[in-house]
C-alpha positions in Angstrom: 165.0 285.0 98.0 162.0 287.1 99.0 162.2 290.8 99.9 159.4 292.0 102.2 159.4 295.8 102.1 157.6 298.0 104.6 157.4 301.6 103.6 156.5 303.9 106.5 155.6 307.6 106.6 156.5 308.9 110.1 155.4 312.2 111.5 158.3 314.3 112.7 156.7 314.5 116.2 157.5 310.8 116.8 160.4 310.2 114.3 163.2 310.0 116.9 161.2 307.7 119.2 160.1 305.6 116.2 163.6 305.2 114.9 165.0 304.1 118.3 162.0 301.7 118.9 162.4 300.2 115.5 166.2 299.6 116.0 166.0 298.3 119.6 162.6 296.6 119.7 160.6 296.0 116.5 163.2 294.9 114.1 164.8 292.5 116.7 161.3 291.1 117.3 160.8 290.5 113.6 164.2 288.8 113.3 163.5 286.7 116.4 160.9 284.9 114.3 164.0 283.2 112.7 162.2 283.5 109.3 164.3 286.4 107.9 168.0 286.2 107.2 168.8 289.9 107.0 167.3 293.4 106.9 168.0 296.9 105.8 166.6 300.2 107.0 166.5 303.2 104.6 165.3 306.8 104.5 163.6 308.2 101.4 165.4 311.4 100.2 163.6 314.3 98.5 160.3 314.1 100.4 159.5 317.8 100.1 155.8 317.1 99.4 155.2 316.1 103.0 157.3 318.6 105.1 156.0 317.3 108.5 156.9 313.6 107.8 159.7 311.4 106.7 159.5 308.2 104.8 161.5 305.1 105.6 161.7 301.6 104.1 162.5 298.6 106.1 163.4 295.6 104.0 163.4 292.1 105.4 164.9 289.2 103.4 163.7 285.6 103.7 164.8 282.5 101.9 161.4 281.3 100.7 157.8 282.2 100.2 156.8 279.5 102.8 158.9 281.4 105.4 157.2 284.7 104.6 153.7 283.1 104.7 154.5 281.6 108.1 155.7 285.0 109.4 152.4 286.5 108.1 150.3 283.9 109.9 152.2 283.5 113.1 154.0 286.8 113.9 152.8 289.7 111.8 149.4 290.3 113.4 150.8 290.8 116.9 153.8 292.9 115.7 151.5 295.2 113.6 149.2 295.6 116.6 152.1 296.8 118.7 153.0 299.4 116.1 149.4 300.6 115.9 149.1 300.8 119.7 152.3 302.8 120.1 152.0 305.2 117.2 148.4 305.2 115.9 148.0 307.2 112.7 151.4 309.0 113.2 153.0 306.2 111.3 151.3 305.0 108.1 152.7 302.1 106.2 152.2 299.9 103.2 153.8 296.7 102.3 155.2 295.1 99.1 156.6 291.7 98.4 159.3 291.2 95.8 161.3 288.4 94.5 165.1 288.9 94.3 166.3 287.6 91.0 
């Protein structure tokens, strides 16, 4: 099992809109690729160093590296572009890929 983790620092000014958009639009769009079997959305606690932002992690689970690579090639560019167009630099993210043992 592969865990694709997207950590996002979200400015407070767009946080509520971002959360709603993620839950109603972006995450369903990612899952519509049919390459992930589950997801979790989490909020980082103890983020006092950045008082005007909150940090979230969205974790997507896929069954194989081949599925993840197909997602990266076929779906990720368009979905990332949509996030950038909607939020610009108010949401900064980094991605990590992990193997579930």
